C-alpha positions in Angstrom: 0.0 0.0 0.0 1.4 3.4 -1.0 0.2 6.4 1.0 1.0 10.0 -0.1 1.1 12.6 2.5 1.3 16.4 2.1 4.5 18.0 3.4 5.2 21.6 2.8 4.9 22.3 -0.9 5.3 18.6 -1.9 4.2 15.1 -1.0 6.0 12.2 0.8 5.1 8.7 -0.3 5.2 5.9 2.3 5.0 2.1 1.5 3.2 0.0 4.1 2.4 -3.8 3.8 -1.3 -4.3 3.2 -1.5 -6.4 6.3 -0.2 -3.6 8.5 -2.2 -0.8 6.9 -4.8 0.6 9.4 -6.4 3.1 7.1 -6.4 6.8 6.3 -8.5 9.3 8.3 -9.1 12.4 6.4 -11.6 15.2 5.8 -13.9 15.1 2.7 -17.4 14.4 1.7 -18.8 17.4 3.6 -21.9 19.0 1.9 -21.3 22.6 1.1 -23.7 25.4 0.3 -24.6 25.5 -3.4 -24.0 29.3 -3.6 -22.0 30.6 -0.7 -22.5 34.3 -1.7 -26.3 34.0 -1.7 -26.4 31.8 1.4 -24.3 34.3 3.3 -26.4 37.2 2.1 -29.6 35.4 3.2 -28.1 34.8 6.7 -27.1 38.4 7.0 -30.5 39.7 5.9 -32.5 37.4 8.3 -30.2 38.2 11.2 -31.1 41.9 10.9 -27.7 43.3 9.9 -29.3 46.3 8.2 -31.0 47.2 11.5 -27.8 46.6 13.5 -25.9 49.1 11.4 -28.6 51.7 10.9 -27.5 55.0 12.3 -24.1 53.8 13.4 -21.2 56.3 13.2 -18.2 54.2 14.2 -18.1 50.7 12.9 -15.3 48.2 13.6 -14.6 45.0 11.6 -12.7 42.3 13.5 -11.0 39.8 11.2 -8.7 36.8 11.6 -5.1 36.6 10.4 -4.0 34.1 7.8 -3.6 31.2 10.3 -7.3 30.5 10.0 -9.2 29.2 7.0 -11.7 32.1 7.4 -13.2 33.1 4.0 -12.8 36.8 5.0 -12.9 38.1 1.4 -16.3 36.4 0.9 -17.6 37.9 4.2 -16.4 41.4 3.3 -17.9 41.1 -0.2 -21.3 40.3 1.4 -20.9 43.0 4.0 -19.9 45.8 1.6 -23.5 46.7 0.7 -24.4 47.1 4.3 -21.6 49.1 5.8 -21.0 51.7 3.2 -23.2 54.3 5.0 -21.2 54.3 8.2 -19.1 57.6 8.5 -16.1 55.8 10.0 -15.3 52.2 9.3 -12.1 50.6 10.6 -10.7 47.1 10.6 -8.5 45.3 13.2 -6.8 42.0 12.7 -7.2 39.9 15.8 -3.7 38.5 15.9 -3.5 37.4 19.6 0.1 36.2 20.0 0.7 35.7 16.3 3.1 37.9 14.4 1.9 41.1 12.7 0.5 40.2 9.2 2.6 41.1 6.3 1.4 43.3 3.4 0.8 40.1 1.4 -1.2 38.7 4.3 -3.4 41.9 4.3 -4.1 41.5 0.6 -5.1 37.9 1.3 -7.4 39.0 4.2 -9.1 41.8 2.2 -9.4 39.9 -1.1 -9.6 41.6 -4.5 -13.0 43.2 -4.3 -12.9 45.0 -0.9 -11.1 48.3 -0.8 -9.9 49.9 2.5 -7.2 52.4 3.2 -4.2 51.0 5.0 -4.5 53.7 7.7 -8.0 52.3 8.5 -6.5 48.8 9.2 -4.8 48.1 12.5 -3.2 45.0 14.2 -3.6 44.0 17.8 -0.1 43.9 19.3 -0.4 41.9 22.5 2.9 43.4 23.8 2.0 47.1 23.4 0.2 48.0 26.6 -0.9 51.4 25.2 -3.4 49.6 22.9 -5.4 48.1 25.7 -7.9 49.0 28.3 -9.2 47.2 31.4 -12.9 46.0 31.0 -13.1 43.7 34.0 -11.5 41.0 36.0 -11.9 37.3 36.2 -12.9 35.7 39.5 -9.3 35.1 40.4 -8.5 38.8 40.0 -6.7 38.6 36.7 -7.3 41.6 34.5 -9.1 41.5 31.2 -7.4 44.0 29.0 -9.0 44.4 25.5 -7.8 46.5 22.5 -9.2 50.0 22.7 -10.5 49.6 19.2 -13.3 47.4 20.6 -14.3 50.3 22.9 -14.0 53.0 20.2 -16.7 51.5 18.0 -20.4 52.0 18.3 -20.9 48.7 16.6 -18.6 45.7 16.0 -18.9 43.1 13.3 -16.7 40.1 14.0 -15.8 37.7 11.2 -14.6 34.3 12.3 -14.3 30.6 11.4 -15.0 27.7 13.7 -12.6 24.8 13.7 -11.4 22.5 16.5 -8.8 24.0 18.8 -6.6 21.8 20.9 -7.2 23.4 24.2 -10.0 26.1 23.7 -12.3 23.5 22.2 -13.1 25.5 19.1 -11.8 28.6 17.3 -14.1 31.5 16.3 -16.8 33.5 18.1 -15.6 34.9 21.4 -12.0 33.7 20.7 -11.7 36.6 18.3 -11.8 38.9 21.3 -10.0 36.7 23.9 -7.2 36.1 23.0 -7.5 37.8 19.6 -7.7 41.4 20.9 -6.1 41.0 24.3 -2.9 42.2 26.0 -0.3 39.5 26.7 -1.0 39.3 30.5 -4.7 38.6 29.8 -3.8 35.9 27.2 -1.4 34.4 29.8 -4.1 34.3 32.4 -6.4 32.4 30.1 -3.7 30.1 28.6 -2.6 29.0 32.1 -5.8 27.1 32.3 -4.6 24.9 29.3 -2.4 23.0 31.8 -5.7 21.4 32.9 -6.2 18.4 30.6 -10.0 19.0 30.7 -9.1 21.6 28.1 -9.4 19.4 25.0 -10.2 19.8 21.3 -14.0 19.9 20.5 -14.9 20.3 24.2 -16.6 23.5 25.5 -18.6 22.3 28.5 -16.3 21.7 31.4 -13.3 23.2 29.5 -11.7 25.8 31.8 -10.2 27.7 28.9 -13.4 28.0 26.9 -15.4 28.9 30.0 -12.8 31.6 30.8 -13.1 33.1 27.3 -16.9 33.3 27.5 -16.7 34.8 31.0 -14.3 37.5 29.7 -16.5 38.5 26.7 -19.4 38.9 29.1 -17.8 42.3 30.0 -18.6 43.5 26.5 -22.1 44.7 25.6 -23.5 42.0 23.3 -25.9 44.5 21.7 -22.9 46.2 20.1 -21.6 43.0 18.5 -22.8 41.2 15.3 -21.1 37.9 14.7 -20.6 36.2 11.3 -19.1 32.7 11.7 -18.2 30.4 8.9 -17.5 26.7 8.9 -15.4 25.6 6.0 -14.2 22.2 4.8 -10.6 21.1 4.2 -10.4 22.9 0.9 -12.0 26.1 2.2 -15.5 25.6 0.7 -18.2 27.0 3.0 -20.2 24.3 4.8 -22.2 26.7 7.0 -22.7 30.4 7.8 -24.1 31.4 11.2 -24.9 35.0 12.1 -26.2 37.2 14.9 -25.5 37.1 18.6 -21.8 36.3 19.4 -22.3 33.2 21.6 -25.5 31.9 20.0 -24.0 32.0 16.5 -20.8 30.3 17.8 -22.8 27.5 19.4 -24.6 26.8 16.1 -21.4 26.9 14.2 -19.8 24.5 16.7 -22.4 21.9 16.0 -21.7 22.2 12.3 -18.0 22.1 12.9 -18.3 18.8 14.8 -19.9 17.2 11.8 -17.2 18.5 9.5 -14.1 17.9 11.5 -14.7 14.9 13.9 -14.1 11.4 12.5 -14.7 8.1 14.2 -12.1 5.3 14.1 -12.7 1.7 15.2 -9.9 1.4 17.8 -6.6 2.8 19.1 -3.4 2.2 17.2 0.2 1.5 18.1 1.5 3.8 15.3 -0.1 6.9 14.0 1.3 9.2 11.2 -0.3 12.6 11.2 0.2 15.2 8.4 -0.2 18.7 9.7 -2.6 21.1 7.9 -1.7 24.1 5.8 -1.3 27.0 6.8 -0.7 25.6 10.3 2.4 23.7 9.2 4.3 27.0 8.7 6.1 27.0 12.1 6.9 25.1 15.3 4.5 27.2 17.4 1.5 25.7 15.5 2.9 22.1 15.5 1.1 21.2 18.7 -2.3 21.3 17.2 -1.5 18.3 15.0 -0.5 16.0 17.9 -3.1 17.2 20.4 -5.8 16.4 17.9 -4.6 12.9 17.3 -3.1 11.5 20.6 -6.5 10.1 21.7 -6.3 7.3 19.1 -2.9 6.1 20.2 -2.5 3.0 22.4 -0.5 3.5 25.6 3.2 3.1 24.7 2.6 3.8 21.0 4.2 6.4 18.8 2.9 9.4 16.9 4.9 10.7 13.9 3.9 14.2 12.8 4.8 15.8 9.5 5.0 19.5 9.6 7.6 21.3 7.4 7.9 24.4 9.7 9.5 26.3 6.8 9.0 29.7 8.6 10.9 28.5 11.7 9.8 28.6 15.3 7.1 31.3 15.2 6.1 32.9 18.5 9.0 31.7 20.7 7.6 32.1 24.3 7.3 28.4 24.7 10.7 27.8 23.0 12.5 30.2 25.4 10.8 28.6 28.3 12.5 25.3 27.5 15.7 27.0 28.7 14.1 27.0 32.2 12.6 23.6 31.9 15.0 21.5 29.8 13.2 18.2 30.4 9.6 16.9 30.7 10.3 16.0 34.4 11.4 19.5 35.2 8.3 21.2 33.9 5.9 18.7 35.4 7.3 19.6 38.8 7.1 23.4 38.3 5.1 25.5 40.7 2.0 27.4 39.5 3.7 30.7 39.9 6.0 29.9 37.1 3.2 29.2 34.6 3.6 32.2 32.2 3.2 32.4 28.5 4.3 29.3 26.7 4.2 27.1 29.8 1.1 25.3 28.8 2.5 24.0 25.5 5.5 22.3 27.1 3.5 21.1 30.1 0.9 19.4 27.9 3.6 17.9 25.7 5.3 16.5 28.9 2.0 15.0 30.1 1.5 13.2 26.7 5.0 11.8 26.8 4.2 10.0 30.0 1.9 7.8 27.9 3.3 7.8 24.3 6.2 8.9 22.1 6.1 11.7 19.6 8.5 12.3 16.7 8.5 15.1 14.1 9.4 15.2 10.5 10.3 18.9 9.7 12.9 21.2 8.2 14.2 22.4 11.5 17.5 21.3 13.1 17.3 18.2 15.2 18.4 20.1 18.3 15.5 22.5 17.9 13.0 19.6 17.9 14.6 18.0 20.9 14.5 21.2 22.8 10.7 21.0 23.1 10.9 17.3 24.2 10.1 15.7 20.8 12.3 13.4 18.7 13.3 14.1 15.1 11.7 11.5 12.8 14.3 11.6 10.1 13.5 9.7 6.9 9.8 8.9 7.1 9.9 5.5 5.3 12.7 4.3 7.6 10.8 5.6 10.6 7.6 3.7 9.7 9.6 0.5 9.0 11.3 0.8 12.3 8.1 1.2 14.2 6.3 -1.6 12.5 9.2 -3.9 13.3 9.4 -2.7 16.9 5.7 -3.3 17.6 5.4 -6.7 16.0 3.3 -8.3 13.3 -0.1 -7.5 14.9 0.5 -3.8 14.9 -1.0 -1.4 12.3 -0.3 2.1 11.2 -3.1 4.6 10.6 -2.5 7.8 8.7 -4.3 11.1 9.6 -4.4 13.9 7.1 -5.4 17.5 7.9 -4.3 16.8 11.5 -4.3 20.4 12.5 -8.1 20.5 12.0 -9.4 16.9 12.0 -10.1 15.3 15.3 -10.3 11.5 15.2 -12.1 9.8 18.1 -12.4 6.1 19.0 -15.9 4.7 18.3 -16.0 0.9 18.5 -19.0 0.9 16.2 -17.2 2.7 13.4 
């Protein structure tokens, strides 16, 4: 059996004996809207967007950066006929801890049909305290500091996409504000909760990170916010559009996203090979999404091999620099709560997984870079798969997961 897996701008082929092939788990076969433009327009009309914008003077558009599969150009095209009457229209890119978008990124976000002056487009810089204002505090006293742009506007339209997220449950909706438009200390307070393994992909209820995000956006006036949430399939085709109230539209989108991105498998496996999803495969910071989504289908003592080219390097390096303080899984697992600042949760969760399984990575980064975050370099993929099949014996199978940054396989014995 020959399996071809995406890797950066190319593919890697792996040969597996038929008797050892456990299958391919991938996205696909999701019904999409017959005409996304018309469908989105209908949603907007029935949700009362015209009434929402009527008489507004200062309108803010909150959009994602290019690390999400959000069809922002489609949304802006649909919105253009509604928002033209507002005297002041601004846009802010909810970057959270991601890097500032490049000029090319901005062109991708806007699309070819939506015109906006560059001085009307801003970027939330989580490390620039002057951009943020206190709107409230969590129950533990942590401050919720949100970008002033959200307070400048009379009305806010937030454009998002809803996909599984490895510790917040799902992207989109309230996550555009927290962490998307928050100061680094606020993001840190929220992300600390990811050390609790109740924070899992596709879980909102009982997920401390998701519940913290929703608590924080409760300090914003929901009457000022109109939400437009998309669910897309693996190639970016629109599978659903949900508009209106921020949390209610997100809840509806979540149910659609579950159908699109969750896939049942019949059992756990000794060996899993997971190919990360574009554009999440661009750097090491985004790598964790691929293995967090797939570890649940590994047997205890098994090994996960992740393909993620990481051609842009490390990305946000908070977690990478923290590895200087905690050079081993054992050291971070014994750390005190006070030390849990930005980046901690990524290494901590990795260390917890390594108590049960092994994780290796095929990427373009130096081996020492991979080892620094507790993972092993995979080297040549074919040799690695051969080695693992030999190690685990004739009864072991290897299953391949494509789109691992988005797809969440789950064990269902009836599958």
